[in-house]
GUROLO-598853 format. One record per residue (C-alpha): residue number from 1; chain; y, z, x. Coordinates in steps of 0.1 Angstrom, whole numbers, plus 5000, padded with zeros to 4 digits. Layout:
<pts>
NUM,A,Y,Z,X
...
</pts>
This chain:
<pts>
1,A,3553,2811,6028
2,A,3553,2789,5996
3,A,3586,2771,5990
4,A,3597,2777,5954
5,A,3618,2752,5934
6,A,3634,2753,5899
7,A,3649,2726,5878
8,A,3675,2728,5851
9,A,3679,2698,5828
10,A,3709,2691,5806
11,A,3714,2662,5782
12,A,3692,2635,5769
13,A,3654,2628,5769
14,A,3660,2603,5798
15,A,3671,2632,5819
16,A,3641,2653,5808
17,A,3618,2625,5819
18,A,3635,2621,5852
19,A,3633,2658,5859
20,A,3596,2658,5852
21,A,3592,2629,5876
22,A,3611,2649,5903
23,A,3590,2680,5896
24,A,3557,2661,5899
25,A,3567,2647,5933
26,A,3574,2683,5946
27,A,3543,2697,5931
28,A,3522,2670,5947
29,A,3537,2680,5980
30,A,3526,2716,5975
31,A,3559,2732,5965
32,A,3557,2759,5937
33,A,3577,2755,5905
34,A,3593,2786,5890
35,A,3615,2792,5860
36,A,3652,2786,5866
37,A,3660,2822,5858
38,A,3638,2833,5888
39,A,3647,2834,5924
40,A,3640,2800,5941
41,A,3645,2785,5975
42,A,3657,2752,5960
43,A,3675,2747,5927
44,A,3678,2712,5912
45,A,3703,2706,5884
46,A,3700,2673,5865
47,A,3734,2670,5848
48,A,3750,2655,5817
49,A,3785,2642,5813
50,A,3786,2631,5777
51,A,3810,2659,5767
52,A,3834,2682,5784
53,A,3813,2711,5772
54,A,3783,2696,5789
55,A,3802,2694,5822
56,A,3814,2730,5818
57,A,3778,2742,5814
58,A,3768,2723,5845
59,A,3793,2742,5866
60,A,3782,2775,5849
61,A,3745,2768,5857
62,A,3753,2760,5894
63,A,3772,2793,5897
64,A,3743,2812,5880
65,A,3718,2797,5905
66,A,3740,2807,5935
67,A,3743,2842,5921
68,A,3706,2845,5916
69,A,3699,2835,5953
70,A,3729,2829,5975
71,A,3706,2817,6003
72,A,3691,2789,5981
73,A,3700,2753,5984
74,A,3713,2737,5952
75,A,3707,2699,5947
76,A,3727,2681,5920
77,A,3719,2648,5903
78,A,3725,2630,5870
79,A,3755,2617,5851
80,A,3781,2643,5860
81,A,3771,2638,5897
82,A,3776,2601,5892
83,A,3812,2604,5878
84,A,3825,2634,5898
85,A,3801,2642,5926
86,A,3827,2654,5950
87,A,3839,2681,5927
88,A,3804,2694,5923
89,A,3799,2694,5961
90,A,3827,2720,5963
91,A,3808,2746,5943
92,A,3791,2775,5961
93,A,3755,2768,5972
94,A,3756,2731,5967
95,A,3739,2712,5996
96,A,3733,2678,5981
97,A,3747,2656,5953
98,A,3733,2622,5942
99,A,3741,2601,5912
100,A,3719,2579,5890
101,A,3712,2551,5915
102,A,3683,2569,5933
103,A,3676,2602,5915
104,A,3643,2606,5933
105,A,3664,2613,5964
106,A,3667,2648,5950
107,A,3629,2652,5955
108,A,3631,2637,5990
109,A,3659,2661,6001
110,A,3641,2691,5985
111,A,3610,2682,6006
112,A,3631,2678,6038
113,A,3646,2713,6031
114,A,3611,2727,6026
115,A,3597,2713,6059
116,A,3629,2721,6078
117,A,3636,2685,6087
118,A,3671,2683,6071
119,A,3695,2688,6099
120,A,3729,2691,6083
121,A,3738,2722,6063
122,A,3771,2708,6050
123,A,3771,2694,6015
124,A,3762,2657,6013
125,A,3773,2634,5985
126,A,3753,2602,5979
127,A,3770,2585,5950
128,A,3770,2547,5950
129,A,3780,2520,5926
130,A,3754,2512,5900
131,A,3766,2475,5898
132,A,3735,2453,5903
133,A,3712,2483,5904
134,A,3675,2479,5898
135,A,3653,2501,5876
136,A,3643,2530,5897
137,A,3606,2534,5901
138,A,3593,2568,5889
139,A,3563,2579,5868
140,A,3549,2610,5853
141,A,3513,2620,5849
142,A,3518,2654,5833
143,A,3542,2669,5808
144,A,3548,2704,5795
145,A,3549,2689,5760
146,A,3523,2677,5736
147,A,3541,2644,5734
148,A,3551,2627,5766
149,A,3584,2609,5773
150,A,3582,2576,5789
151,A,3614,2560,5802
152,A,3615,2523,5797
153,A,3652,2514,5801
154,A,3683,2526,5818
155,A,3720,2517,5815
156,A,3743,2506,5787
157,A,3768,2477,5784
158,A,3782,2485,5749
159,A,3815,2500,5761
160,A,3822,2520,5730
161,A,3857,2535,5731
162,A,3846,2571,5734
163,A,3817,2568,5758
164,A,3814,2575,5796
165,A,3778,2564,5797
166,A,3783,2528,5810
167,A,3802,2543,5839
168,A,3776,2571,5845
169,A,3744,2550,5840
170,A,3755,2514,5849
171,A,3741,2481,5836
172,A,3710,2476,5815
173,A,3678,2475,5835
174,A,3642,2477,5822
175,A,3609,2489,5835
176,A,3584,2459,5836
177,A,3560,2460,5807
178,A,3529,2461,5829
179,A,3542,2493,5846
180,A,3550,2509,5812
181,A,3515,2502,5799
182,A,3499,2515,5831
183,A,3519,2547,5829
184,A,3511,2551,5792
185,A,3474,2546,5799
186,A,3475,2573,5825
187,A,3492,2597,5801
188,A,3467,2590,5774
189,A,3438,2596,5799
190,A,3455,2629,5807
191,A,3452,2639,5770
192,A,3485,2629,5754
193,A,3481,2614,5719
194,A,3518,2606,5714
195,A,3543,2589,5736
196,A,3580,2587,5730
197,A,3597,2557,5745
198,A,3631,2567,5758
199,A,3660,2551,5775
200,A,3698,2550,5774
201,A,3697,2521,5749
202,A,3661,2512,5743
203,A,3671,2485,5718
204,A,3683,2466,5749
205,A,3649,2468,5765
206,A,3640,2435,5783
207,A,3675,2421,5783
208,A,3670,2417,5820
209,A,3634,2406,5817
210,A,3614,2380,5798
211,A,3599,2408,5777
212,A,3613,2424,5746
213,A,3607,2457,5728
214,A,3584,2443,5702
215,A,3563,2427,5730
216,A,3560,2461,5746
217,A,3551,2479,5714
218,A,3523,2454,5707
219,A,3509,2460,5742
220,A,3510,2498,5737
221,A,3495,2495,5702
222,A,3463,2482,5718
223,A,3458,2512,5742
224,A,3427,2531,5732
225,A,3434,2568,5725
226,A,3471,2564,5719
227,A,3476,2577,5683
228,A,3514,2576,5680
229,A,3542,2555,5696
230,A,3576,2571,5688
231,A,3609,2554,5695
232,A,3640,2571,5710
233,A,3675,2566,5698
234,A,3683,2532,5683
235,A,3715,2512,5677
236,A,3715,2507,5639
237,A,3724,2470,5644
238,A,3690,2464,5660
239,A,3670,2472,5629
240,A,3677,2441,5608
241,A,3652,2432,5581
242,A,3638,2404,5603
243,A,3634,2429,5632
244,A,3618,2455,5609
245,A,3592,2429,5599
246,A,3582,2427,5636
247,A,3578,2465,5638
248,A,3558,2466,5606
249,A,3528,2451,5625
250,A,3527,2480,5650
251,A,3499,2501,5636
252,A,3505,2532,5657
253,A,3543,2532,5654
254,A,3555,2566,5641
255,A,3578,2560,5611
256,A,3607,2581,5624
257,A,3639,2563,5633
258,A,3667,2580,5652
259,A,3699,2561,5645
260,A,3729,2563,5668
261,A,3752,2563,5637
262,A,3784,2580,5652
263,A,3803,2576,5619
264,A,3800,2567,5583
265,A,3835,2554,5579
266,A,3842,2517,5586
267,A,3877,2523,5599
268,A,3864,2548,5624
269,A,3835,2527,5634
270,A,3859,2498,5642
271,A,3881,2521,5663
272,A,3850,2533,5681
273,A,3841,2497,5690
274,A,3807,2500,5673
275,A,3789,2468,5665
276,A,3781,2474,5628
277,A,3796,2487,5596
278,A,3782,2510,5569
279,A,3770,2481,5547
280,A,3749,2468,5576
281,A,3735,2503,5582
282,A,3726,2507,5546
283,A,3709,2473,5544
284,A,3689,2481,5575
285,A,3678,2515,5564
286,A,3667,2501,5530
287,A,3647,2474,5548
288,A,3630,2501,5569
289,A,3621,2522,5539
290,A,3607,2492,5522
291,A,3585,2484,5552
292,A,3576,2520,5560
293,A,3574,2540,5528
294,A,3569,2573,5547
295,A,3599,2567,5570
296,A,3622,2596,5579
297,A,3656,2591,5596
298,A,3675,2613,5620
299,A,3708,2605,5637
300,A,3738,2612,5658
301,A,3774,2615,5644
302,A,3807,2622,5661
303,A,3834,2640,5640
304,A,3871,2643,5649
305,A,3875,2609,5666
306,A,3911,2602,5674
307,A,3929,2591,5642
308,A,3901,2602,5619
309,A,3919,2613,5587
310,A,3905,2637,5562
311,A,3897,2608,5539
312,A,3879,2591,5568
313,A,3858,2622,5573
314,A,3850,2625,5536
315,A,3838,2589,5537
316,A,3816,2598,5567
317,A,3802,2629,5549
318,A,3795,2609,5517
319,A,3778,2581,5536
320,A,3757,2603,5559
321,A,3747,2624,5529
322,A,3735,2593,5510
323,A,3711,2583,5538
324,A,3689,2613,5532
325,A,3685,2622,5569
326,A,3659,2647,5580
327,A,3682,2659,5607
328,A,3713,2650,5626
329,A,3730,2659,5659
330,A,3767,2664,5651
331,A,3792,2664,5680
332,A,3829,2671,5679
333,A,3847,2643,5697
334,A,3853,2651,5734
335,A,3878,2634,5755
336,A,3861,2615,5784
337,A,3885,2606,5812
338,A,3887,2568,5818
339,A,3876,2558,5783
340,A,3897,2540,5758
341,A,3897,2568,5733
342,A,3911,2593,5758
343,A,3945,2577,5755
344,A,3944,2569,5718
345,A,3970,2585,5695
346,A,3959,2609,5668
347,A,3939,2634,5690
348,A,3928,2661,5667
349,A,3929,2699,5674
350,A,3897,2718,5681
351,A,3897,2739,5649
352,A,3898,2707,5628
353,A,3869,2692,5647
354,A,3849,2725,5644
355,A,3855,2727,5606
356,A,3843,2691,5602
357,A,3811,2699,5622
358,A,3804,2728,5599
359,A,3811,2707,5568
360,A,3788,2680,5579
361,A,3761,2705,5588
362,A,3761,2716,5552
363,A,3757,2680,5541
364,A,3727,2676,5564
365,A,3712,2709,5552
366,A,3712,2695,5516
367,A,3698,2662,5529
368,A,3670,2679,5547
369,A,3660,2698,5516
370,A,3657,2666,5497
371,A,3636,2650,5524
372,A,3613,2681,5526
373,A,3610,2683,5489
374,A,3598,2647,5488
375,A,3569,2656,5512
376,A,3555,2683,5490
377,A,3519,2678,5479
378,A,3512,2651,5504
379,A,3483,2653,5529
380,A,3494,2641,5563
381,A,3481,2641,5599
382,A,3499,2667,5620
383,A,3500,2668,5658
384,A,3500,2705,5668
385,A,3522,2716,5696
386,A,3526,2754,5699
387,A,3520,2788,5683
388,A,3551,2805,5670
389,A,3552,2839,5652
390,A,3515,2837,5644
391,A,3516,2802,5630
392,A,3506,2769,5646
393,A,3535,2744,5646
394,A,3532,2706,5646
395,A,3548,2673,5635
396,A,3538,2647,5610
397,A,3542,2610,5620
398,A,3576,2610,5604
399,A,3586,2641,5625
400,A,3586,2667,5598
401,A,3578,2701,5612
402,A,3548,2718,5597
403,A,3534,2754,5601
404,A,3499,2765,5593
405,A,3477,2795,5597
406,A,3447,2789,5620
407,A,3418,2811,5633
408,A,3418,2791,5666
409,A,3442,2773,5689
410,A,3453,2739,5678
411,A,3473,2726,5707
412,A,3472,2689,5711
413,A,3450,2683,5681
414,A,3458,2660,5652
415,A,3445,2674,5619
416,A,3450,2667,5582
417,A,3473,2692,5564
418,A,3482,2695,5527
419,A,3519,2703,5525
420,A,3525,2732,5501
421,A,3558,2749,5506
422,A,3593,2747,5521
423,A,3602,2774,5546
424,A,3637,2769,5559
425,A,3639,2737,5580
426,A,3601,2731,5580
427,A,3571,2729,5557
428,A,3541,2752,5554
429,A,3507,2737,5548
430,A,3470,2742,5546
431,A,3445,2727,5570
432,A,3419,2707,5552
433,A,3393,2711,5579
434,A,3391,2735,5608
</pts>
């Protein structure tokens, strides 16, 4: 009988990449992947620990899997497993927990369960220190998306006051450039036209090697068939005018920059232990816009940080609004045990944080409208991803979502589209050639 497995992924694009690598290993061995909502013999949960809500959802997902099939084995990996693996091992159905040192152990254990070679039925926890860890070798050759994620870096050493990631992910370690290029080449040969470089802090790529991010980008830029190279989340302090000049020469670089902003108030940024202020961010954003006239910006912001006054929040709202972001992930501050911010005075109640999330969402909605309005009338290449409600949906190089009517499937194609109308959070357009 075929052994069925299902994977649930929470959190960042790094986790998504790692889950795909685990799935590929199991598929190569002959296991059958099913949706997480279906009954499976093995469930794998790749966890996140960035917020308390994320951890709560992990526990909920584990219980849901156990309820769907009480006889199934549940394997847990990821950041929550790294920081509190023993707690997760106590949940019903959990047979194996591993952290972020060797995530591919989840695949190894799933295969051992499938062939009956795993002796112990008691929950096993394999969570080791990440100190001195190497970059774990894993690759993907397939992806369920039109664009493929490619993990190039792991770990973070910034030690921001609010963040548990250095503890959950360990020190900076990078995938050697030759291995990145080889994986990218295989993905392009498999039909992917766009690759998204991802990592916990990709701006730190190569800190442990002799290679740096611009070196890698130049190498990828020469890959035949690769149409777009997109960068994952970036520390705003990286994108200085000098650094931007280096990026300017990368011909296939998609002009979308996702900035890990976190706040638009200098007092709050200082309390967070961020390495920049708003003046630096504005200077760097202006330099990027000068170098890439079609650039769009997206970002991450935390509201309700301990001690954030109403005036501080209004400063953030005004600054974030002035950047004309296409989109922004807005998070209410969440206490993370063991971090500096967890013991700071001035912790804010949940209703205040929720109100600030909604207020900033309104600012972003206005910002998005300005960005979309500026795109009207342009003719741009769109990489089409999926059909939705009778329309084909794709993205421009700057990550603007576009919908068109087409008499045939467009999945994976890059076609020129004239942008004609705003429809909510995306644009409508007309195909120039079909």
